[in-house]
Residue frames as a rotation matrix with the C-alpha (Angstrom) as fourth column:
MET 1
0.392 -0.871 0.296 32.66
-0.909 -0.317 0.273 -13.80
-0.144 -0.376 -0.916 -25.77
GLU 2
0.326 -0.369 -0.870 35.12
-0.378 0.793 -0.478 -16.50
0.866 0.485 0.119 -26.80
LYS 3
0.903 0.112 -0.416 36.09
0.269 0.607 0.748 -19.08
0.336 -0.787 0.518 -24.19
ILE 4
-0.019 -0.989 -0.150 39.79
0.879 0.054 -0.473 -18.08
0.476 -0.141 0.868 -24.13
GLU 5
-0.499 -0.101 0.861 38.95
-0.054 -0.988 -0.147 -14.43
0.865 -0.120 0.487 -23.39
PHE 6
0.557 0.799 0.229 36.31
-0.386 0.004 0.922 -15.51
0.735 -0.602 0.311 -20.87
GLY 7
0.701 -0.313 -0.641 38.72
0.596 0.751 0.285 -17.84
0.392 -0.582 0.713 -19.07
LYS 8
-0.387 -0.904 0.184 41.45
0.671 -0.412 -0.616 -15.22
0.633 -0.115 0.766 -18.83
SER 9
-0.273 0.363 0.891 39.07
-0.388 -0.889 0.244 -12.64
0.881 -0.279 0.383 -17.38
LEU 10
0.768 0.639 -0.040 37.55
-0.257 0.364 0.895 -15.03
0.587 -0.677 0.444 -14.83
LYS 11
0.456 -0.674 -0.581 40.92
0.779 0.618 -0.105 -16.44
0.430 -0.405 0.807 -13.74
ASN 12
-0.503 -0.721 0.477 42.50
0.426 -0.687 -0.589 -13.01
0.752 -0.093 0.653 -13.30
LYS 13
-0.020 0.585 0.810 39.63
-0.589 -0.662 0.464 -11.64
0.808 -0.468 0.358 -11.25
ALA 14
0.866 0.361 -0.345 39.43
0.001 0.690 0.724 -14.79
0.499 -0.628 0.597 -9.12
LYS 15
0.096 -0.934 -0.344 43.17
0.733 0.301 -0.610 -14.64
0.673 -0.194 0.714 -8.46
THR 16
-0.451 -0.229 0.863 42.74
-0.243 -0.898 -0.366 -11.28
0.859 -0.375 0.349 -6.69
LEU 17
0.489 0.669 0.560 40.51
-0.793 0.073 0.605 -13.17
0.364 -0.739 0.567 -4.21
GLU 18
-0.518 -0.776 0.359 43.19
-0.838 0.544 -0.033 -15.88
-0.170 -0.318 -0.933 -3.93
VAL 19
0.371 0.649 0.665 40.90
-0.256 0.759 -0.598 -18.31
-0.893 0.051 0.448 -5.72
TYR 20
-0.611 -0.673 -0.417 42.46
-0.642 0.112 0.758 -20.42
-0.464 0.731 -0.501 -8.46
ILE 21
0.442 0.893 0.080 40.27
-0.539 0.336 -0.772 -21.87
-0.717 0.299 0.630 -11.21
SER 22
-0.439 -0.600 0.669 41.22
0.120 0.699 0.705 -24.88
-0.890 0.390 -0.235 -13.34
ASN 23
-0.867 0.089 -0.489 40.59
-0.495 -0.262 0.829 -25.14
-0.054 0.961 0.271 -17.06
ALA 24
-0.727 0.641 -0.246 37.92
0.535 0.754 0.381 -27.79
0.429 0.146 -0.891 -16.43
GLN 25
-0.246 0.631 -0.736 36.16
0.781 -0.321 -0.536 -25.38
-0.574 -0.707 -0.414 -14.08
ILE 26
-0.689 -0.035 -0.724 36.46
-0.311 -0.888 0.339 -22.59
-0.654 0.459 0.601 -16.67
ASP 27
-0.921 0.360 -0.145 34.58
0.017 0.411 0.911 -24.84
0.388 0.837 -0.385 -19.10
LYS 28
-0.375 0.817 -0.438 31.75
0.919 0.389 -0.061 -25.24
0.121 -0.425 -0.897 -16.59
PHE 29
-0.295 0.229 -0.928 31.54
0.366 -0.870 -0.331 -21.52
-0.883 -0.437 0.172 -15.85
TYR 30
-0.872 -0.090 -0.481 31.51
-0.374 -0.512 0.773 -20.78
-0.316 0.854 0.413 -19.58
ASN 31
-0.759 0.635 -0.144 28.71
0.368 0.600 0.710 -23.27
0.538 0.486 -0.689 -20.23
TYR 32
-0.275 0.630 -0.727 26.81
0.901 -0.095 -0.423 -21.89
-0.335 -0.771 -0.542 -17.25
MET 33
-0.550 0.032 -0.834 27.02
-0.065 -0.998 0.005 -18.34
-0.833 0.057 0.551 -18.62
ASN 34
-0.931 0.177 -0.319 25.83
-0.332 -0.047 0.942 -19.42
0.151 0.983 0.102 -22.05
LEU 35
-0.540 0.777 -0.324 22.89
0.738 0.622 0.261 -21.33
0.405 -0.099 -0.909 -20.55
LEU 36
-0.334 0.370 -0.867 22.02
0.658 -0.568 -0.495 -18.32
-0.675 -0.735 -0.054 -18.41
LEU 37
-0.679 0.007 -0.734 21.99
-0.364 -0.872 0.328 -15.97
-0.638 0.490 0.595 -21.39
GLU 38
-0.906 0.355 -0.229 20.10
-0.051 0.448 0.893 -18.45
0.419 0.821 -0.388 -23.58
TRP 39
-0.385 0.787 -0.482 17.38
0.897 0.441 0.004 -19.14
0.216 -0.431 -0.876 -21.00
ASN 40
-0.545 0.123 -0.830 17.19
0.424 -0.813 -0.399 -15.46
-0.724 -0.569 0.391 -20.11
GLU 41
-0.943 0.230 -0.241 15.69
-0.327 -0.509 0.796 -14.77
0.060 0.829 0.555 -23.52
LYS 42
-0.422 0.817 -0.392 12.72
0.219 0.512 0.831 -16.95
0.879 0.265 -0.395 -22.55
ILE 43
0.619 0.581 -0.528 12.36
0.655 -0.011 0.756 -16.31
0.433 -0.814 -0.387 -18.82
ASN 44
0.556 -0.375 0.742 13.56
-0.374 -0.910 -0.179 -13.42
0.742 -0.177 -0.646 -16.68
LEU 45
0.623 -0.426 -0.656 16.62
0.699 0.679 0.223 -14.71
0.351 -0.598 0.721 -14.82
THR 46
-0.065 -0.731 -0.679 18.94
0.800 -0.445 0.402 -11.71
-0.597 -0.517 0.614 -14.75
ALA 47
0.931 0.285 -0.228 19.19
0.131 -0.843 -0.521 -8.09
-0.341 0.455 -0.822 -15.87
ILE 48
0.176 -0.958 -0.225 22.94
-0.640 -0.285 0.713 -8.62
-0.748 0.018 -0.664 -16.29
THR 49
0.860 0.270 0.434 23.61
0.132 0.703 -0.699 -9.94
-0.494 0.658 0.568 -19.78
GLU 50
0.666 -0.713 -0.220 27.00
-0.613 -0.355 -0.705 -8.52
0.425 0.604 -0.674 -20.82
PRO 51
0.628 -0.345 -0.698 29.59
0.307 0.934 -0.185 -11.31
0.715 -0.098 0.692 -20.40
GLU 52
-0.485 -0.861 0.151 32.14
0.194 -0.275 -0.942 -9.23
0.853 -0.428 0.300 -18.45
GLU 53
-0.324 0.453 0.830 29.40
-0.842 -0.538 -0.035 -8.15
0.431 -0.711 0.556 -16.06
VAL 54
0.769 0.537 -0.348 28.21
-0.365 0.815 0.450 -11.75
0.525 -0.219 0.822 -15.66
ILE 55
0.106 -0.833 -0.542 31.77
0.460 0.525 -0.716 -12.70
0.882 -0.174 0.439 -14.73
LEU 56
-0.754 -0.518 0.404 32.13
-0.031 -0.586 -0.810 -9.89
0.656 -0.623 0.426 -12.18
LYS 57
-0.491 0.619 0.613 28.66
-0.834 -0.538 -0.124 -9.38
0.253 -0.572 0.780 -10.73
HIS 58
0.686 0.719 -0.110 27.51
-0.657 0.677 0.332 -13.00
0.313 -0.156 0.937 -10.71
PHE 59
0.644 -0.433 -0.631 30.47
0.278 0.901 -0.334 -15.40
0.713 0.040 0.700 -10.74
ILE 60
-0.452 -0.887 0.094 33.12
0.257 -0.230 -0.939 -13.41
0.854 -0.400 0.332 -8.87
ASP 61
-0.249 0.459 0.853 30.58
-0.809 -0.583 0.077 -11.92
0.533 -0.670 0.517 -6.47
SER 62
0.756 0.613 -0.229 29.37
-0.429 0.728 0.534 -15.44
0.495 -0.305 0.814 -5.65
ILE 63
0.505 -0.604 -0.617 32.81
0.536 0.779 -0.325 -16.84
0.677 -0.166 0.717 -4.88
THR 64
-0.103 -0.514 0.852 33.77
-0.445 -0.742 -0.502 -14.02
0.889 -0.431 -0.152 -2.50
ILE 65
0.409 0.335 0.849 32.42
-0.911 0.102 0.399 -16.28
0.046 -0.937 0.347 0.28
ILE 66
0.538 -0.133 -0.832 34.34
-0.254 0.916 -0.311 -19.41
0.804 0.378 0.459 -0.70
LYS 67
-0.535 -0.845 0.006 36.77
-0.243 0.147 -0.959 -19.21
0.809 -0.514 -0.284 2.23
TYR 68
-0.408 0.444 0.797 33.87
-0.913 -0.178 -0.368 -19.40
-0.022 -0.878 0.478 4.71
ILE 69
0.610 0.791 -0.039 32.51
-0.792 0.607 -0.072 -22.70
-0.033 0.075 0.997 3.38
LYS 70
-0.177 -0.805 -0.566 35.72
-0.795 0.456 -0.400 -24.76
0.580 0.380 -0.721 3.31
LYS 71
-0.928 -0.274 0.253 34.86
-0.373 0.661 -0.652 -26.86
0.011 -0.699 -0.715 6.39
ALA 72
-0.129 0.974 0.186 31.15
-0.811 0.004 -0.585 -27.28
-0.570 -0.227 0.789 5.65
GLU 73
-0.879 -0.045 0.474 29.59
0.171 0.900 0.401 -30.47
-0.445 0.433 -0.784 4.35
LYS 74
-0.195 0.904 0.379 25.94
0.981 0.184 0.066 -29.48
-0.010 0.385 -0.923 3.90
ILE 75
-0.896 -0.146 -0.420 25.03
0.136 -0.989 0.054 -26.06
-0.423 -0.009 0.906 2.51
LEU 76
0.062 0.954 0.292 21.65
0.933 0.048 -0.357 -24.48
-0.355 0.294 -0.887 1.77
ASP 77
-0.959 -0.279 0.044 21.32
0.270 -0.857 0.440 -21.57
-0.085 0.434 0.897 -0.68
ILE 78
-0.152 0.964 -0.220 18.02
0.755 -0.031 -0.655 -19.76
-0.638 -0.265 -0.723 0.05
GLY 79
0.715 0.500 -0.489 16.43
0.053 -0.737 -0.674 -17.70
-0.697 0.456 -0.553 -2.71
THR 80
-0.124 -0.923 0.364 19.08
0.441 0.277 0.854 -18.89
-0.889 0.266 0.372 -5.14
GLY 81
0.376 0.325 -0.867 17.40
-0.537 -0.686 -0.490 -17.36
-0.755 0.650 -0.084 -8.23
ALA 82
0.796 -0.143 -0.588 19.53
-0.534 0.292 -0.793 -18.27
0.286 0.946 0.156 -11.23
GLY 83
0.755 -0.445 -0.482 21.91
0.466 0.881 -0.085 -20.21
0.462 -0.160 0.872 -8.96
PHE 84
-0.175 -0.848 0.500 23.86
0.115 -0.522 -0.845 -17.51
0.978 -0.090 0.189 -7.16
PRO 85
0.150 -0.968 -0.200 25.95
-0.984 -0.165 0.060 -18.03
-0.091 0.188 -0.978 -5.14
GLY 86
0.482 0.106 0.870 25.31
-0.468 0.871 0.153 -21.81
-0.741 -0.480 0.469 -5.00
ILE 87
0.969 -0.070 0.236 26.30
0.228 0.622 -0.749 -22.96
-0.095 0.780 0.619 -8.51
PRO 88
0.518 -0.844 0.137 29.63
-0.427 -0.394 -0.814 -21.04
0.741 0.363 -0.565 -8.72
LEU 89
0.064 -0.473 0.879 30.54
-0.986 0.107 0.129 -22.37
-0.155 -0.874 -0.460 -5.26
LYS 90
0.687 0.276 0.672 29.57
-0.244 0.959 -0.145 -25.89
-0.684 -0.065 0.726 -6.32
ILE 91
0.914 -0.386 -0.122 31.78
-0.055 0.181 -0.982 -25.71
0.401 0.905 0.144 -9.43
LEU 92
0.114 -0.943 0.313 34.77
-0.631 -0.312 -0.710 -24.89
0.767 -0.117 -0.631 -7.24
GLU 93
-0.576 -0.233 0.784 33.91
-0.800 0.359 -0.481 -27.08
-0.169 -0.904 -0.393 -4.22
GLU 94
-0.301 0.473 -0.828 32.73
-0.626 0.557 0.546 -30.33
0.719 0.683 0.128 -5.78
ASP 95
-0.752 -0.084 -0.654 32.67
0.289 0.850 -0.441 -32.30
0.593 -0.520 -0.615 -2.51
LYS 96
-0.901 0.422 0.099 30.03
-0.318 -0.488 -0.813 -30.11
-0.294 -0.764 0.574 -0.84
ASP 97
-0.469 0.867 0.170 26.38
0.883 0.457 0.105 -31.14
0.013 0.200 -0.980 -0.58
ILE 98
-0.946 0.122 -0.300 24.42
-0.099 -0.991 -0.092 -28.10
-0.308 -0.058 0.949 -1.75
ILE 99
-0.161 0.956 0.245 20.67
0.935 0.227 -0.272 -27.51
-0.316 0.185 -0.930 -1.87
LEU 100
-0.991 -0.044 0.130 19.45
0.096 -0.896 0.433 -24.67
0.098 0.441 0.892 -4.11
LEU 101
-0.359 0.903 -0.237 16.08
0.836 0.198 -0.511 -23.41
-0.415 -0.381 -0.826 -2.85
ASP 102
-0.985 0.114 -0.129 13.78
-0.155 -0.917 0.368 -21.09
-0.076 0.382 0.921 -4.77
SER 103
-0.404 0.911 0.075 10.06
0.042 0.100 -0.994 -20.34
-0.914 -0.399 -0.078 -4.77
LEU 104
0.280 0.487 -0.827 9.74
-0.808 -0.346 -0.477 -19.94
-0.519 0.802 0.297 -8.57
ASN 105
0.518 -0.004 0.855 9.49
0.118 0.991 -0.067 -23.19
-0.847 0.135 0.514 -10.51
LYS 106
0.982 -0.159 0.100 10.79
0.082 -0.116 -0.990 -21.69
0.169 0.981 -0.100 -13.77
ARG 107
0.354 -0.905 0.237 14.08
-0.910 -0.391 -0.134 -20.92
0.214 -0.168 -0.962 -12.03
ILE 108
0.137 -0.253 0.958 14.24
-0.532 0.797 0.287 -24.48
-0.836 -0.549 -0.025 -10.70
ASN 109
0.870 0.204 0.449 13.74
0.251 0.600 -0.759 -25.82
-0.424 0.773 0.471 -14.24
PHE 110
0.759 -0.651 0.005 16.69
-0.416 -0.492 -0.765 -23.69
0.501 0.578 -0.644 -15.37
LEU 111
0.127 -0.749 0.650 18.86
-0.979 0.010 0.202 -24.86
-0.158 -0.662 -0.732 -12.47
GLN 112
0.450 0.085 0.889 18.07
-0.149 0.989 -0.020 -28.50
-0.880 -0.123 0.458 -13.21
ALA 113
0.977 -0.136 0.166 19.19
0.184 0.131 -0.974 -27.93
0.110 0.982 0.153 -16.80
VAL 114
0.462 -0.849 0.255 22.43
-0.774 -0.527 -0.351 -26.36
0.433 -0.035 -0.901 -15.51
ILE 115
0.176 -0.359 0.917 23.08
-0.764 0.538 0.357 -29.23
-0.621 -0.763 -0.179 -13.09
SER 116
0.717 0.165 0.677 22.53
0.203 0.880 -0.429 -31.77
-0.667 0.445 0.598 -15.89
ASN 117
0.937 -0.333 0.107 24.56
0.013 -0.271 -0.962 -29.89
0.349 0.903 -0.250 -18.50
LEU 118
0.286 -0.871 0.401 27.51
-0.840 -0.429 -0.333 -29.26
0.462 -0.241 -0.853 -16.17
LYS 119
0.310 -0.075 -0.948 27.29
0.125 0.991 -0.038 -32.82
0.943 -0.107 0.316 -14.77
LEU 120
-0.415 -0.383 0.825 27.30
-0.694 -0.453 -0.559 -31.57
0.588 -0.805 -0.078 -11.19
ASP 121
-0.145 0.308 -0.940 26.94
0.427 0.877 0.221 -34.12
0.892 -0.370 -0.259 -8.39
LYS 122
-0.351 0.029 -0.936 25.69
0.936 0.043 -0.350 -33.69
0.031 -0.999 -0.042 -4.81
VAL 123
-0.933 0.195 -0.302 23.57
-0.149 -0.974 -0.169 -30.67
-0.327 -0.113 0.938 -5.69
GLU 124
-0.469 0.856 0.218 19.78
0.883 0.453 0.120 -30.44
0.004 0.249 -0.968 -5.87
ALA 125
-0.933 0.274 0.234 17.43
-0.225 -0.950 0.216 -27.66
0.282 0.149 0.948 -6.95
ILE 126
-0.610 0.719 -0.331 14.20
0.791 0.528 -0.310 -27.61
-0.048 -0.451 -0.891 -4.94
HIS 127
-0.520 0.561 0.644 11.02
0.027 -0.743 0.669 -25.65
0.854 0.365 0.371 -5.59
SER 128
0.201 0.592 -0.781 9.76
0.896 0.211 0.391 -24.44
0.396 -0.778 -0.488 -2.21
ARG 129
0.474 -0.059 0.879 9.48
-0.318 -0.942 0.108 -21.47
0.821 -0.331 -0.465 0.09
ALA 130
-0.627 -0.779 0.016 11.78
-0.242 0.175 -0.954 -21.47
0.741 -0.602 -0.298 3.11
GLU 131
-0.407 0.539 0.737 8.75
-0.912 -0.197 -0.360 -21.35
-0.049 -0.819 0.572 5.43
ASP 132
0.715 0.685 -0.139 7.52
-0.697 0.713 -0.070 -24.67
0.051 0.147 0.988 3.97
PHE 133
0.358 -0.669 -0.651 10.86
-0.198 0.627 -0.753 -26.42
0.912 0.399 0.092 3.44
ILE 134
-0.373 -0.553 0.745 11.78
-0.800 -0.215 -0.560 -25.96
0.470 -0.805 -0.362 7.10
LYS 135
0.554 0.739 0.384 9.32
-0.829 0.445 0.339 -28.67
0.079 -0.506 0.859 8.19
GLU 136
0.981 -0.186 -0.051 11.76
0.186 0.982 -0.010 -31.46
0.052 0.000 0.999 7.32
GLN 137
0.326 -0.916 0.233 15.05
0.581 -0.001 -0.814 -29.58
0.746 0.401 0.532 7.38
ARG 138
0.895 0.067 0.442 15.22
-0.243 -0.757 0.607 -27.70
0.375 -0.650 -0.661 10.70
GLU 139
0.490 -0.791 0.366 18.79
-0.775 -0.203 0.599 -27.21
-0.400 -0.577 -0.712 11.97
ASN 140
0.808 -0.074 0.584 20.07
0.243 0.946 -0.216 -29.58
-0.537 0.316 0.782 9.28
TYR 141
0.748 -0.494 0.444 22.81
0.421 -0.164 -0.892 -27.48
0.513 0.854 0.085 7.62
ASP 142
0.016 -0.857 -0.516 26.35
0.978 -0.093 0.185 -26.45
-0.207 -0.507 0.837 8.50
ILE 143
-0.805 -0.295 -0.515 26.01
0.174 -0.947 0.271 -23.26
-0.567 0.128 0.814 6.49
VAL 144
0.299 0.866 0.400 23.08
0.867 -0.073 -0.492 -21.37
-0.398 0.494 -0.773 5.00
ILE 145
-0.760 -0.620 -0.195 23.84
0.434 -0.707 0.559 -18.73
-0.485 0.340 0.806 2.38
SER 146
0.392 0.872 0.291 21.79
0.850 -0.223 -0.477 -16.05
-0.352 0.435 -0.829 0.67
ARG 147
-0.738 -0.674 0.018 22.58
0.591 -0.633 0.499 -13.26
-0.325 0.379 0.866 -1.76
ALA 148
-0.953 0.270 -0.137 20.49
-0.300 -0.901 0.313 -10.10
-0.039 0.339 0.940 -2.16
VAL 149
-0.649 0.736 -0.192 17.18
0.601 0.650 0.465 -11.69
0.467 0.186 -0.864 -1.12
ALA 150
0.505 0.860 0.080 15.58
0.538 -0.386 0.749 -9.50
0.675 -0.335 -0.657 1.58
LYS 151
0.286 -0.351 0.892 16.26
-0.638 -0.764 -0.097 -7.04
0.715 -0.541 -0.443 4.37
LEU 152
-0.611 -0.754 -0.242 18.36
-0.360 0.537 -0.763 -8.56
0.705 -0.379 -0.600 7.12
ASN 153
-0.663 0.382 0.643 15.66
-0.662 0.100 -0.743 -8.77
-0.348 -0.919 0.187 9.81
VAL 154
0.549 0.813 -0.195 13.51
-0.798 0.441 -0.410 -10.74
-0.247 0.381 0.891 7.33
LEU 155
0.270 -0.527 -0.806 16.36
-0.653 0.515 -0.555 -12.76
0.708 0.676 -0.206 5.88
VAL 156
-0.733 -0.633 0.247 17.60
-0.601 0.435 -0.670 -14.18
0.317 -0.640 -0.700 9.20
GLU 157
-0.090 0.770 0.631 14.13
-0.757 0.359 -0.547 -15.56
-0.648 -0.527 0.550 9.93
TYR 158
0.787 0.288 -0.545 14.39
-0.600 0.561 -0.571 -17.56
0.141 0.776 0.614 6.72
MET 159
0.222 -0.852 -0.474 17.99
-0.481 0.327 -0.813 -18.63
0.848 0.409 -0.337 7.29
LEU 160
-0.459 -0.595 0.660 18.80
-0.839 0.047 -0.542 -19.26
0.292 -0.802 -0.521 10.96
PRO 161
0.392 0.637 0.664 16.17
-0.811 0.579 -0.077 -21.98
-0.434 -0.508 0.744 11.58
PHE 162
0.920 -0.053 -0.389 17.99
-0.222 0.747 -0.627 -24.18
0.324 0.663 0.675 9.04
VAL 163
0.095 -0.993 0.063 21.43
-0.560 -0.106 -0.822 -23.75
0.823 0.042 -0.566 10.65
LYS 164
0.395 -0.097 -0.914 22.83
0.596 0.784 0.174 -26.36
0.700 -0.613 0.367 13.05
LYS 165
0.988 -0.156 -0.004 23.90
-0.085 -0.556 0.827 -25.07
-0.131 -0.817 -0.562 16.44
GLY 166
0.208 -0.977 0.036 27.53
0.201 0.079 0.976 -24.06
-0.957 -0.196 0.213 15.97
GLY 167
-0.098 -0.179 0.979 27.01
0.983 0.135 0.124 -23.47
-0.155 0.974 0.163 12.24
ILE 168
-0.633 -0.175 -0.754 26.78
0.162 -0.983 0.092 -20.16
-0.757 -0.064 0.651 10.43
CYS 169
0.516 0.638 0.572 24.63
0.779 -0.074 -0.622 -18.26
-0.355 0.767 -0.535 8.00
ILE 170
-0.629 -0.763 -0.151 26.23
0.542 -0.569 0.618 -15.93
-0.558 0.307 0.771 5.47
CYS 171
0.567 0.821 -0.067 24.27
0.594 -0.464 -0.658 -12.92
-0.571 0.333 -0.750 4.25
MET 172
-0.520 -0.736 0.433 25.69
0.824 -0.298 0.483 -11.26
-0.226 0.608 0.761 1.13
LYS 173
0.528 0.744 -0.408 24.77
0.694 -0.656 -0.298 -7.60
-0.490 -0.126 -0.863 1.03
SER 174
0.403 -0.361 0.841 25.57
0.535 -0.653 -0.536 -4.33
0.743 0.666 -0.070 -0.70
ALA 175
-0.494 -0.867 0.069 27.68
0.437 -0.316 -0.842 -1.74
0.752 -0.386 0.535 1.08
ASP 176
-0.643 0.248 0.725 25.11
-0.543 -0.815 -0.204 0.36
0.540 -0.524 0.658 2.96
ILE 177
-0.095 0.588 -0.803 23.75
0.270 0.792 0.548 -1.89
0.958 -0.165 -0.234 5.71
GLN 178
-0.924 -0.364 0.114 24.05
-0.005 -0.288 -0.958 0.10
0.381 -0.886 0.264 8.94
GLN 179
-0.365 0.871 0.329 20.31
-0.929 -0.363 -0.071 0.66
0.057 -0.332 0.942 9.28
GLU 180
0.357 0.477 -0.803 19.59
-0.492 0.827 0.272 -2.98
0.794 0.298 0.530 8.38
LEU 181
-0.455 -0.628 -0.631 22.02
0.256 0.586 -0.768 -4.19
0.853 -0.511 -0.106 11.03
LYS 182
-0.912 0.141 0.384 20.38
-0.400 -0.502 -0.767 -2.04
0.084 -0.853 0.514 13.68
GLU 183
-0.021 0.998 -0.051 16.88
-0.989 -0.014 0.147 -3.20
0.146 0.053 0.988 12.72
ALA 184
0.356 0.135 -0.925 17.99
-0.338 0.941 0.008 -6.86
0.871 0.310 0.381 12.74
GLU 185
-0.593 -0.698 0.400 19.59
-0.613 0.070 -0.787 -6.93
0.521 -0.712 -0.470 16.20
LYS 186
-0.168 0.616 0.769 16.50
-0.884 0.251 -0.394 -8.29
-0.435 -0.746 0.503 17.96
ALA 187
0.758 0.516 -0.399 15.73
-0.649 0.654 -0.387 -10.87
0.061 0.553 0.831 15.27
ILE 188
0.065 -0.829 -0.556 19.27
-0.445 0.474 -0.759 -12.25
0.893 0.297 -0.338 15.23
LYS 189
-0.753 -0.353 0.556 19.29
-0.634 0.161 -0.757 -12.72
0.177 -0.922 -0.345 19.01
LEU 190
0.054 0.895 0.443 15.75
-0.880 0.252 -0.403 -14.10
-0.472 -0.369 0.801 19.18
LEU 191
0.797 0.290 -0.530 16.49
-0.569 0.654 -0.497 -16.67
0.202 0.698 0.687 16.44
GLY 192
0.885 -0.433 0.170 19.62
0.236 0.733 0.638 -17.95
-0.401 -0.525 0.751 18.19
GLY 193
0.522 -0.695 0.494 22.28
0.710 0.033 -0.703 -16.05
0.472 0.718 0.511 16.28
GLU 194
0.614 -0.454 -0.646 25.18
0.244 -0.669 0.702 -13.76
-0.751 -0.588 -0.300 17.01
ILE 195
0.947 -0.308 -0.095 27.13
-0.213 -0.376 -0.902 -11.68
0.242 0.874 -0.421 14.49
GLU 196
0.640 -0.768 0.017 30.58
0.640 0.546 0.540 -13.21
-0.424 -0.335 0.841 14.25
LYS 197
-0.499 -0.799 -0.334 32.09
0.407 -0.557 0.725 -10.84
-0.765 0.226 0.603 11.69
ILE 198
0.803 0.595 -0.040 31.31
0.248 -0.395 -0.884 -8.41
-0.542 0.700 -0.465 8.91
ASP 199
-0.252 -0.935 0.250 33.78
0.616 0.044 0.787 -8.38
-0.746 0.353 0.565 6.07
ASP 200
0.492 0.295 -0.819 34.14
-0.362 -0.786 -0.501 -5.62
-0.792 0.543 -0.280 3.48
ILE 201
-0.127 -0.477 0.870 34.81
0.688 0.590 0.424 -6.67
-0.715 0.652 0.253 -0.10
ILE 202
0.175 0.158 -0.972 35.50
-0.626 -0.744 -0.233 -4.63
-0.760 0.649 -0.031 -3.21
LEU 203
0.764 0.164 0.624 34.96
0.286 0.781 -0.555 -6.64
-0.578 0.602 0.551 -6.36
PRO 204
-0.149 -0.974 0.173 38.12
0.626 0.043 0.779 -6.85
-0.766 0.224 0.603 -8.51
ASN 205
-0.848 -0.341 0.404 38.83
0.527 -0.475 0.705 -4.04
-0.049 0.811 0.583 -10.99
SER 206
-0.031 0.892 0.451 35.74
0.536 -0.366 0.760 -2.13
0.843 0.266 -0.467 -9.86
ASN 207
-0.818 -0.133 0.560 34.40
-0.353 -0.652 -0.671 0.19
0.454 -0.747 0.486 -7.19
ILE 208
0.209 0.947 -0.245 31.58
-0.386 0.310 0.869 -2.19
0.899 -0.087 0.430 -6.28
GLU 209
-0.684 -0.437 0.584 31.47
-0.673 0.067 -0.737 -2.69
0.283 -0.897 -0.340 -2.52
ARG 210
0.179 0.705 -0.686 29.99
-0.111 0.707 0.698 -5.70
0.978 -0.049 0.205 -0.75
LYS 211
-0.241 -0.185 0.953 29.39
-0.966 -0.043 -0.253 -6.65
0.088 -0.982 -0.168 2.87
ILE 212
-0.150 0.162 -0.975 29.57
-0.071 0.982 0.174 -10.26
0.986 0.096 -0.136 4.01
ILE 213
-0.023 0.266 0.964 27.72
-0.963 -0.264 0.050 -10.76
0.268 -0.927 0.262 7.28
VAL 214
-0.421 -0.196 -0.886 28.62
-0.045 0.980 -0.195 -13.97
0.906 -0.042 -0.422 9.09
ILE 215
0.084 0.568 0.819 26.18
-0.937 -0.235 0.259 -14.96
0.340 -0.789 0.512 11.82
LYS 216
-0.832 -0.422 -0.359 26.96
-0.259 0.869 -0.421 -17.86
0.490 -0.258 -0.833 14.15
LYS 217
0.307 0.935 -0.176 24.18
-0.317 0.275 0.908 -20.06
0.897 -0.223 0.381 15.53
ILE 218
-0.713 -0.639 0.289 24.74
-0.433 0.077 -0.898 -20.16
0.551 -0.766 -0.332 19.29
ASN 219
-0.653 0.583 0.484 21.27
-0.346 0.339 -0.875 -21.28
-0.674 -0.739 -0.019 20.42
SER 220
-0.691 0.503 0.520 18.46
0.705 0.628 0.330 -23.31
-0.161 0.594 -0.788 18.89
THR 221
-0.873 0.458 0.170 15.80
-0.320 -0.799 0.509 -21.29
0.369 0.390 0.844 17.08
PRO 222
-0.534 0.768 0.354 12.36
-0.399 0.140 -0.906 -21.32
-0.745 -0.625 0.232 18.78
SER 223
-0.695 0.195 0.692 10.12
0.505 0.817 0.278 -23.77
-0.511 0.543 -0.666 16.93
LYS 224
0.369 0.918 -0.142 7.56
0.527 -0.333 -0.782 -21.13
-0.766 0.214 -0.607 15.95
TYR 225
0.385 -0.317 -0.867 10.09
-0.648 -0.761 -0.010 -19.59
-0.657 0.566 -0.499 13.54
PRO 226
-0.997 0.070 0.013 9.97
-0.057 -0.890 0.453 -19.12
0.044 0.451 0.891 10.64
ARG 227
-0.359 0.933 -0.028 6.37
-0.250 -0.125 -0.960 -18.02
-0.899 -0.338 0.278 10.75
LYS 228
0.260 0.556 0.790 3.88
0.578 0.566 -0.588 -18.92
-0.774 0.609 -0.174 8.00
ALA 229
-0.386 -0.468 0.795 4.60
0.919 -0.121 0.374 -17.96
-0.079 0.875 0.477 4.41
GLY 230
0.058 0.345 0.937 4.45
0.581 -0.774 0.250 -14.23
0.812 0.530 -0.245 3.79
ILE 231
0.886 0.376 -0.272 4.42
0.424 -0.416 0.805 -13.14
0.189 -0.828 -0.528 7.44
PRO 232
0.149 -0.889 -0.433 8.19
0.846 -0.112 0.521 -12.57
-0.512 -0.444 0.735 7.90
ALA 233
-0.639 -0.410 0.651 8.22
0.732 -0.584 0.350 -10.07
0.237 0.700 0.673 5.03
LYS 234
0.098 0.787 0.608 4.99
0.344 -0.601 0.722 -8.33
0.934 0.139 -0.330 6.05
GLN 235
0.893 0.236 0.384 5.67
-0.277 -0.386 0.880 -8.27
0.356 -0.892 -0.279 9.80
PRO 236
0.074 -0.952 -0.297 9.46
0.053 0.301 -0.952 -8.40
0.996 0.055 0.072 10.39
ILE 237
0.432 -0.058 -0.900 10.71
0.881 0.242 0.407 -9.09
0.194 -0.968 0.156 13.91
LYS 238
0.141 -0.347 0.927 11.37
0.050 -0.933 -0.357 -5.71
0.989 0.096 -0.114 15.55
């Protein structure tokens, strides 16, 4: 896809979310997409390889949460994968400090190439599991974000321990989450959280539905959480 066509598509879709993208930012998104597709031929980063789908399902999907991060200074993206939602948010919100956390080193190598190529500041890609990274980062972030990583009762055990009291975690989910919400009630409360809102989003020019779950940190998380690596997924809080 040529850059002019790419820029028009991205700008128009973003505008429906009341997000306005500059030409300089279009350049960064375009370079990011090309790096993603190039690296994807060597390592498995995404099943989405058609440019219009990359725009909609990766870039636009990522920036649906931009309004929630406006007041944050320090943000952690857990299980970032190929950089979603962290890199698109970073391109648009240059002043934020963002940590991109992932447990696969090959993804971190890709993200470091993206950060260097796009000349992004105040962003770092770190190879670690959340259960290990917590040791030095407990309750250190204004906002923790995660997109399509795990079931909610597992996900909040990874996320809430990193959130400062008064901060929020943002879980980006597909449309059907009623059962997940019910199963996660105990975990959210136990870990010091409270659901603040659940927003419904339909991605522009599509019928793709998303749920954005915003959980406020009202109490400190007990120090035994998160449990050791692998346990949250095998034995979710119930």
